[in-house]
HTML snippet that shows the backbone in 3Dmol.js (N, CA, C, O; Angstrom):
<script src="https://3Dmol.org/build/3Dmol-min.js"></script>
<div id="view" style="width:600px;height:400px;position:relative"></div>
<script>
const pdb = `
ATOM      1  N   MET A   1      15.036 -14.133   8.609  1.00  0.00           N
ATOM      2  CA  MET A   1      14.735 -12.791   9.487  1.00  0.00           C
ATOM      3  C   MET A   1      13.566 -12.540   8.716  1.00  0.00           C
ATOM      4  O   MET A   1      13.207 -12.840   7.577  1.00  0.00           O
ATOM      5  N   ILE A   2      12.998 -11.804   9.811  1.00  0.00           N
ATOM      6  CA  ILE A   2      11.293 -11.047   9.933  1.00  0.00           C
ATOM      7  C   ILE A   2      11.341 -10.093  10.128  1.00  0.00           C
ATOM      8  O   ILE A   2      11.980  -9.871  11.157  1.00  0.00           O
ATOM      9  N   GLU A   3      10.732  -8.707   9.345  1.00  0.00           N
ATOM     10  CA  GLU A   3      10.444  -7.348   8.930  1.00  0.00           C
ATOM     11  C   GLU A   3       9.044  -6.819   9.602  1.00  0.00           C
ATOM     12  O   GLU A   3       8.158  -6.354   8.885  1.00  0.00           O
ATOM     13  N   VAL A   4       8.913  -6.911  10.927  1.00  0.00           N
ATOM     14  CA  VAL A   4       7.001  -6.375  10.227  1.00  0.00           C
ATOM     15  C   VAL A   4       6.570  -4.932  10.193  1.00  0.00           C
ATOM     16  O   VAL A   4       6.690  -4.002  10.990  1.00  0.00           O
ATOM     17  N   VAL A   5       5.821  -5.109   8.549  1.00  0.00           N
ATOM     18  CA  VAL A   5       5.769  -3.309   8.097  1.00  0.00           C
ATOM     19  C   VAL A   5       4.650  -2.546   8.576  1.00  0.00           C
ATOM     20  O   VAL A   5       4.673  -1.317   8.514  1.00  0.00           O
ATOM     21  N   GLY A   6       3.045  -3.581   9.355  1.00  0.00           N
ATOM     22  CA  GLY A   6       1.967  -3.186   9.526  1.00  0.00           C
ATOM     23  C   GLY A   6       1.558  -4.437  10.544  1.00  0.00           C
ATOM     24  O   GLY A   6       1.889  -5.615  10.415  1.00  0.00           O
ATOM     25  N   PHE A   7       0.742  -3.844  11.596  1.00  0.00           N
ATOM     26  CA  PHE A   7      -0.609  -3.728  11.890  1.00  0.00           C
ATOM     27  C   PHE A   7      -2.185  -4.006  10.915  1.00  0.00           C
ATOM     28  O   PHE A   7      -2.902  -3.264  10.243  1.00  0.00           O
ATOM     29  N   VAL A   8      -2.216  -5.402  11.264  1.00  0.00           N
ATOM     30  CA  VAL A   8      -3.437  -4.178  10.996  1.00  0.00           C
ATOM     31  C   VAL A   8      -5.045  -5.742  11.555  1.00  0.00           C
ATOM     32  O   VAL A   8      -5.217  -6.900  11.173  1.00  0.00           O
ATOM     33  N   ASP A   9      -5.684  -4.989  12.390  1.00  0.00           N
ATOM     34  CA  ASP A   9      -7.035  -5.529  12.573  1.00  0.00           C
ATOM     35  C   ASP A   9      -7.550  -7.215  12.497  1.00  0.00           C
ATOM     36  O   ASP A   9      -7.334  -7.710  11.390  1.00  0.00           O
ATOM     37  N   ALA A  10      -7.881  -7.699  13.020  1.00  0.00           N
ATOM     38  CA  ALA A  10      -8.497  -9.576  12.486  1.00  0.00           C
ATOM     39  C   ALA A  10      -9.783  -9.588  11.456  1.00  0.00           C
ATOM     40  O   ALA A  10     -10.274 -10.144  10.473  1.00  0.00           O
ATOM     41  N   ASP A  11      -9.925  -8.711  12.283  1.00  0.00           N
ATOM     42  CA  ASP A  11     -11.348  -8.926  11.418  1.00  0.00           C
ATOM     43  C   ASP A  11     -11.464  -7.810   9.962  1.00  0.00           C
ATOM     44  O   ASP A  11     -12.473  -7.535   9.313  1.00  0.00           O
ATOM     45  N   ASP A  12     -10.194  -7.379   9.788  1.00  0.00           N
ATOM     46  CA  ASP A  12     -10.397  -6.544   8.356  1.00  0.00           C
ATOM     47  C   ASP A  12      -9.461  -7.421   7.763  1.00  0.00           C
ATOM     48  O   ASP A  12      -8.686  -6.859   6.989  1.00  0.00           O
ATOM     49  N   VAL A  13      -9.224  -9.362   7.989  1.00  0.00           N
ATOM     50  CA  VAL A  13      -8.025  -9.689   6.936  1.00  0.00           C
ATOM     51  C   VAL A  13      -9.591 -11.104   6.331  1.00  0.00           C
ATOM     52  O   VAL A  13     -10.328 -11.897   6.917  1.00  0.00           O
ATOM     53  N   ASP A  14      -9.323 -10.611   4.706  1.00  0.00           N
ATOM     54  CA  ASP A  14     -10.523 -11.432   4.145  1.00  0.00           C
ATOM     55  C   ASP A  14     -10.276 -13.463   4.524  1.00  0.00           C
ATOM     56  O   ASP A  14      -9.173 -14.007   4.459  1.00  0.00           O
ATOM     57  N   PRO A  15     -11.620 -14.221   4.897  1.00  0.00           N
ATOM     58  CA  PRO A  15     -11.248 -15.383   5.580  1.00  0.00           C
ATOM     59  C   PRO A  15     -10.165 -15.713   4.349  1.00  0.00           C
ATOM     60  O   PRO A  15      -8.974 -15.511   4.587  1.00  0.00           O
ATOM     61  N   LEU A  16     -10.480 -16.111   3.314  1.00  0.00           N
ATOM     62  CA  LEU A  16     -10.343 -16.388   2.292  1.00  0.00           C
ATOM     63  C   LEU A  16      -8.336 -16.624   2.245  1.00  0.00           C
ATOM     64  O   LEU A  16      -7.860 -17.759   2.247  1.00  0.00           O
ATOM     65  N   LEU A  17      -7.689 -15.712   2.217  1.00  0.00           N
ATOM     66  CA  LEU A  17      -6.387 -14.938   2.367  1.00  0.00           C
ATOM     67  C   LEU A  17      -6.186 -16.498   3.047  1.00  0.00           C
ATOM     68  O   LEU A  17      -5.434 -17.281   2.466  1.00  0.00           O
ATOM     69  N   TYR A  18      -7.094 -17.041   4.670  1.00  0.00           N
ATOM     70  CA  TYR A  18      -6.368 -18.217   5.218  1.00  0.00           C
ATOM     71  C   TYR A  18      -5.937 -19.062   4.294  1.00  0.00           C
ATOM     72  O   TYR A  18      -4.732 -19.291   4.399  1.00  0.00           O
ATOM     73  N   ALA A  19      -6.389 -19.523   3.565  1.00  0.00           N
ATOM     74  CA  ALA A  19      -6.230 -20.226   2.511  1.00  0.00           C
ATOM     75  C   ALA A  19      -5.008 -21.026   2.868  1.00  0.00           C
ATOM     76  O   ALA A  19      -4.895 -22.059   3.528  1.00  0.00           O
ATOM     77  N   ARG A  20      -3.847 -20.035   2.062  1.00  0.00           N
ATOM     78  CA  ARG A  20      -2.153 -19.872   2.270  1.00  0.00           C
ATOM     79  C   ARG A  20      -1.554 -19.651   2.858  1.00  0.00           C
ATOM     80  O   ARG A  20      -0.379 -19.337   2.664  1.00  0.00           O
ATOM     81  N   PRO A  21      -2.534 -19.783   4.497  1.00  0.00           N
ATOM     82  CA  PRO A  21      -1.497 -19.188   5.720  1.00  0.00           C
ATOM     83  C   PRO A  21       0.015 -19.730   5.881  1.00  0.00           C
ATOM     84  O   PRO A  21       0.357 -20.912   5.844  1.00  0.00           O
ATOM     85  N   TYR A  22       1.149 -18.187   6.137  1.00  0.00           N
ATOM     86  CA  TYR A  22       2.519 -19.020   6.862  1.00  0.00           C
ATOM     87  C   TYR A  22       2.273 -18.340   8.663  1.00  0.00           C
ATOM     88  O   TYR A  22       1.818 -17.322   9.185  1.00  0.00           O
ATOM     89  N   TRP A  23       2.873 -19.591   9.078  1.00  0.00           N
ATOM     90  CA  TRP A  23       2.853 -19.200  10.421  1.00  0.00           C
ATOM     91  C   TRP A  23       4.486 -19.737  11.135  1.00  0.00           C
ATOM     92  O   TRP A  23       4.998 -20.839  11.329  1.00  0.00           O
ATOM     93  N   VAL A  24       4.890 -18.398  11.359  1.00  0.00           N
ATOM     94  CA  VAL A  24       6.276 -18.351  12.082  1.00  0.00           C
ATOM     95  C   VAL A  24       6.436 -18.211  13.151  1.00  0.00           C
ATOM     96  O   VAL A  24       5.763 -17.372  13.751  1.00  0.00           O
ATOM     97  N   GLY A  25       7.686 -19.214  14.010  1.00  0.00           N
ATOM     98  CA  GLY A  25       7.671 -19.376  15.644  1.00  0.00           C
ATOM     99  C   GLY A  25       9.090 -19.415  15.644  1.00  0.00           C
ATOM    100  O   GLY A  25       9.933 -19.597  14.766  1.00  0.00           O
ATOM    101  N   ALA A  26       9.126 -19.187  16.913  1.00  0.00           N
ATOM    102  CA  ALA A  26      10.763 -19.618  17.515  1.00  0.00           C
ATOM    103  C   ALA A  26      11.087 -20.365  17.776  1.00  0.00           C
ATOM    104  O   ALA A  26      10.487 -20.655  18.811  1.00  0.00           O
ATOM    105  N   HIS A  27      11.938 -21.257  17.491  1.00  0.00           N
ATOM    106  CA  HIS A  27      12.607 -22.973  17.347  1.00  0.00           C
ATOM    107  C   HIS A  27      12.758 -22.928  18.908  1.00  0.00           C
ATOM    108  O   HIS A  27      12.184 -23.347  19.913  1.00  0.00           O
ATOM    109  N   SER A  28      14.039 -22.057  18.484  1.00  0.00           N
ATOM    110  CA  SER A  28      15.121 -22.613  20.156  1.00  0.00           C
ATOM    111  C   SER A  28      14.919 -21.751  21.154  1.00  0.00           C
ATOM    112  O   SER A  28      14.842 -20.614  20.689  1.00  0.00           O
ATOM    113  N   PRO A  29      14.750 -21.781  22.778  1.00  0.00           N
ATOM    114  CA  PRO A  29      14.723 -21.327  23.959  1.00  0.00           C
ATOM    115  C   PRO A  29      14.792 -20.028  23.512  1.00  0.00           C
ATOM    116  O   PRO A  29      13.873 -19.211  23.469  1.00  0.00           O
ATOM    117  N   GLY A  30      16.789 -19.787  22.938  1.00  0.00           N
ATOM    118  CA  GLY A  30      16.997 -18.567  23.423  1.00  0.00           C
ATOM    119  C   GLY A  30      16.335 -17.299  22.545  1.00  0.00           C
ATOM    120  O   GLY A  30      16.710 -16.136  22.691  1.00  0.00           O
ATOM    121  N   ALA A  31      15.244 -17.735  21.572  1.00  0.00           N
ATOM    122  CA  ALA A  31      15.048 -16.320  20.495  1.00  0.00           C
ATOM    123  C   ALA A  31      13.699 -17.048  20.685  1.00  0.00           C
ATOM    124  O   ALA A  31      13.340 -17.541  19.615  1.00  0.00           O
ATOM    125  N   GLN A  32      12.486 -17.369  22.105  1.00  0.00           N
ATOM    126  CA  GLN A  32      11.646 -17.373  22.656  1.00  0.00           C
ATOM    127  C   GLN A  32      11.554 -16.046  22.920  1.00  0.00           C
ATOM    128  O   GLN A  32      10.603 -15.326  22.614  1.00  0.00           O
ATOM    129  N   LYS A  33      12.499 -15.737  23.463  1.00  0.00           N
ATOM    130  CA  LYS A  33      12.600 -14.400  24.704  1.00  0.00           C
ATOM    131  C   LYS A  33      12.178 -13.134  23.674  1.00  0.00           C
ATOM    132  O   LYS A  33      11.078 -12.657  23.953  1.00  0.00           O
ATOM    133  N   PRO A  34      12.864 -12.511  22.532  1.00  0.00           N
ATOM    134  CA  PRO A  34      12.312 -11.054  21.811  1.00  0.00           C
ATOM    135  C   PRO A  34      10.951 -10.858  20.619  1.00  0.00           C
ATOM    136  O   PRO A  34      10.398  -9.938  20.016  1.00  0.00           O
ATOM    137  N   TYR A  35      10.799 -13.109  20.806  1.00  0.00           N
ATOM    138  CA  TYR A  35       9.587 -13.498  19.966  1.00  0.00           C
ATOM    139  C   TYR A  35       8.099 -12.823  20.983  1.00  0.00           C
ATOM    140  O   TYR A  35       7.349 -11.887  20.706  1.00  0.00           O
ATOM    141  N   ALA A  36       8.106 -13.574  21.968  1.00  0.00           N
ATOM    142  CA  ALA A  36       7.114 -13.805  22.905  1.00  0.00           C
ATOM    143  C   ALA A  36       6.254 -12.822  23.601  1.00  0.00           C
ATOM    144  O   ALA A  36       5.192 -12.911  24.217  1.00  0.00           O
ATOM    145  N   PRO A  37       7.407 -11.433  23.170  1.00  0.00           N
ATOM    146  CA  PRO A  37       6.668 -10.066  23.726  1.00  0.00           C
ATOM    147  C   PRO A  37       5.457 -10.153  22.953  1.00  0.00           C
ATOM    148  O   PRO A  37       4.314 -10.218  23.405  1.00  0.00           O
ATOM    149  N   LEU A  38       5.958 -10.147  21.250  1.00  0.00           N
ATOM    150  CA  LEU A  38       4.671  -9.770  20.077  1.00  0.00           C
ATOM    151  C   LEU A  38       4.486 -10.120  20.419  1.00  0.00           C
ATOM    152  O   LEU A  38       4.109  -9.627  21.482  1.00  0.00           O
ATOM    153  N   VAL A  39       4.318 -12.137  20.223  1.00  0.00           N
ATOM    154  CA  VAL A  39       2.964 -13.036  20.450  1.00  0.00           C
ATOM    155  C   VAL A  39       1.694 -12.454  20.916  1.00  0.00           C
ATOM    156  O   VAL A  39       0.528 -12.280  20.561  1.00  0.00           O
ATOM    157  N   GLU A  40       2.764 -12.173  22.195  1.00  0.00           N
ATOM    158  CA  GLU A  40       1.040 -11.819  23.668  1.00  0.00           C
ATOM    159  C   GLU A  40       0.684 -10.315  23.194  1.00  0.00           C
ATOM    160  O   GLU A  40      -0.521 -10.081  23.288  1.00  0.00           O
ATOM    161  N   ALA A  41       1.464  -9.246  22.707  1.00  0.00           N
ATOM    162  CA  ALA A  41       1.033  -8.293  21.938  1.00  0.00           C
ATOM    163  C   ALA A  41      -0.592  -8.516  20.858  1.00  0.00           C
ATOM    164  O   ALA A  41      -1.678  -8.633  21.425  1.00  0.00           O
ATOM    165  N   LEU A  42      -0.545  -8.525  20.233  1.00  0.00           N
ATOM    166  CA  LEU A  42      -1.059  -9.696  19.424  1.00  0.00           C
ATOM    167  C   LEU A  42      -2.295 -10.462  19.826  1.00  0.00           C
ATOM    168  O   LEU A  42      -3.456 -10.501  19.419  1.00  0.00           O
ATOM    169  N   ALA A  43      -1.573 -11.087  20.826  1.00  0.00           N
ATOM    170  CA  ALA A  43      -3.518 -11.690  21.073  1.00  0.00           C
ATOM    171  C   ALA A  43      -3.938 -11.197  21.676  1.00  0.00           C
ATOM    172  O   ALA A  43      -5.119 -11.401  21.955  1.00  0.00           O
ATOM    173  N   ARG A  44      -3.046 -10.033  22.368  1.00  0.00           N
ATOM    174  CA  ARG A  44      -4.306  -8.987  23.642  1.00  0.00           C
ATOM    175  C   ARG A  44      -4.941  -8.296  22.917  1.00  0.00           C
ATOM    176  O   ARG A  44      -6.150  -8.135  23.088  1.00  0.00           O
ATOM    177  N   SER A  45      -4.267  -7.730  21.942  1.00  0.00           N
ATOM    178  CA  SER A  45      -5.223  -6.290  20.660  1.00  0.00           C
ATOM    179  C   SER A  45      -6.400  -6.917  19.674  1.00  0.00           C
ATOM    180  O   SER A  45      -7.175  -6.181  19.063  1.00  0.00           O
ATOM    181  N   GLY A  46      -6.445  -8.439  19.586  1.00  0.00           N
ATOM    182  CA  GLY A  46      -6.648  -8.969  18.356  1.00  0.00           C
ATOM    183  C   GLY A  46      -6.415  -8.465  16.926  1.00  0.00           C
ATOM    184  O   GLY A  46      -7.338  -8.336  16.122  1.00  0.00           O
ATOM    185  N   ARG A  47      -4.337  -8.017  16.478  1.00  0.00           N
ATOM    186  CA  ARG A  47      -4.554  -7.750  15.551  1.00  0.00           C
ATOM    187  C   ARG A  47      -3.546  -8.625  15.407  1.00  0.00           C
ATOM    188  O   ARG A  47      -3.022  -9.328  16.271  1.00  0.00           O
ATOM    189  N   LEU A  48      -3.183  -8.494  13.669  1.00  0.00           N
ATOM    190  CA  LEU A  48      -2.071  -9.216  13.065  1.00  0.00           C
ATOM    191  C   LEU A  48      -1.082  -8.522  12.986  1.00  0.00           C
ATOM    192  O   LEU A  48      -1.125  -7.299  13.123  1.00  0.00           O
ATOM    193  N   ALA A  49      -0.411  -8.941  12.838  1.00  0.00           N
ATOM    194  CA  ALA A  49       1.196  -8.442  11.870  1.00  0.00           C
ATOM    195  C   ALA A  49       1.286  -8.936  10.353  1.00  0.00           C
ATOM    196  O   ALA A  49       1.312 -10.101   9.957  1.00  0.00           O
ATOM    197  N   VAL A  50       1.333  -7.577   9.485  1.00  0.00           N
ATOM    198  CA  VAL A  50       1.835  -8.352   8.537  1.00  0.00           C
ATOM    199  C   VAL A  50       3.442  -7.850   8.392  1.00  0.00           C
ATOM    200  O   VAL A  50       3.873  -6.706   8.535  1.00  0.00           O
ATOM    201  N   CYS A  51       4.229  -9.151   8.042  1.00  0.00           N
ATOM    202  CA  CYS A  51       5.665  -9.202   7.718  1.00  0.00           C
ATOM    203  C   CYS A  51       6.277  -9.520   6.627  1.00  0.00           C
ATOM    204  O   CYS A  51       5.573 -10.133   5.824  1.00  0.00           O
ATOM    205  N   LYS A  52       7.694  -9.251   6.217  1.00  0.00           N
ATOM    206  CA  LYS A  52       7.747  -9.777   5.500  1.00  0.00           C
ATOM    207  C   LYS A  52       9.544 -10.406   6.103  1.00  0.00           C
ATOM    208  O   LYS A  52      10.450  -9.881   6.750  1.00  0.00           O
ATOM    209  N   VAL A  53       9.291 -12.067   5.308  1.00  0.00           N
ATOM    210  CA  VAL A  53       9.988 -13.001   6.347  1.00  0.00           C
ATOM    211  C   VAL A  53      11.250 -13.447   4.876  1.00  0.00           C
ATOM    212  O   VAL A  53      10.885 -13.822   3.762  1.00  0.00           O
ATOM    213  N   ALA A  54      12.357 -13.306   5.212  1.00  0.00           N
ATOM    214  CA  ALA A  54      13.537 -13.956   3.910  1.00  0.00           C
ATOM    215  C   ALA A  54      13.964 -15.311   4.801  1.00  0.00           C
ATOM    216  O   ALA A  54      14.135 -15.469   6.010  1.00  0.00           O
ATOM    217  N   LEU A  55      14.041 -16.048   3.867  1.00  0.00           N
ATOM    218  CA  LEU A  55      14.241 -17.382   3.763  1.00  0.00           C
ATOM    219  C   LEU A  55      15.411 -17.705   3.722  1.00  0.00           C
ATOM    220  O   LEU A  55      16.140 -16.719   3.611  1.00  0.00           O
ATOM    221  N   ARG A  56      16.109 -18.965   3.773  1.00  0.00           N
ATOM    222  CA  ARG A  56      17.415 -19.053   3.247  1.00  0.00           C
ATOM    223  C   ARG A  56      17.857 -20.097   3.548  1.00  0.00           C
ATOM    224  O   ARG A  56      17.207 -20.575   4.478  1.00  0.00           O
ATOM    225  N   SER A  57      18.787 -20.819   3.175  1.00  0.00           N
ATOM    226  CA  SER A  57      19.436 -22.245   2.971  1.00  0.00           C
ATOM    227  C   SER A  57      20.565 -22.136   3.435  1.00  0.00           C
ATOM    228  O   SER A  57      21.196 -21.100   3.227  1.00  0.00           O
ATOM    229  N   LEU A  58      21.281 -23.513   4.424  1.00  0.00           N
ATOM    230  CA  LEU A  58      22.672 -24.008   3.401  1.00  0.00           C
ATOM    231  C   LEU A  58      22.996 -25.046   3.478  1.00  0.00           C
ATOM    232  O   LEU A  58      23.392 -25.818   4.352  1.00  0.00           O
ATOM    233  N   LEU A  59      22.694 -25.046   1.889  1.00  0.00           N
ATOM    234  CA  LEU A  59      23.348 -26.709   1.672  1.00  0.00           C
ATOM    235  C   LEU A  59      24.447 -26.720   0.832  1.00  0.00           C
ATOM    236  O   LEU A  59      25.017 -27.781   0.576  1.00  0.00           O
TER     237      LEU A  59
END
`;
const viewer = $3Dmol.createViewer("view");
viewer.addModel(pdb, "pdb");
viewer.setStyle({}, {cartoon: {color: "spectrum"}});
viewer.zoomTo();
viewer.render();
</script>
C-alpha cells in the first residue's frame, strides 16, 4: 500500500537524501494503469511525491 502524504519541488530536496532512495513502481500491467498518471504528472511538474509505504511478506 502506498499513501501519498504530500508533494515537494524536486529542488527543495537535499541531494544527500538521495544516498538511500527507495523507488516504487508497478510490476504487473494491471497495476500500471492507476500508477502511470501519477508518474507522468510528477515528471511534468518537476515535483516529488512524499509517501508512506507499507510492505509485507507472505511467508
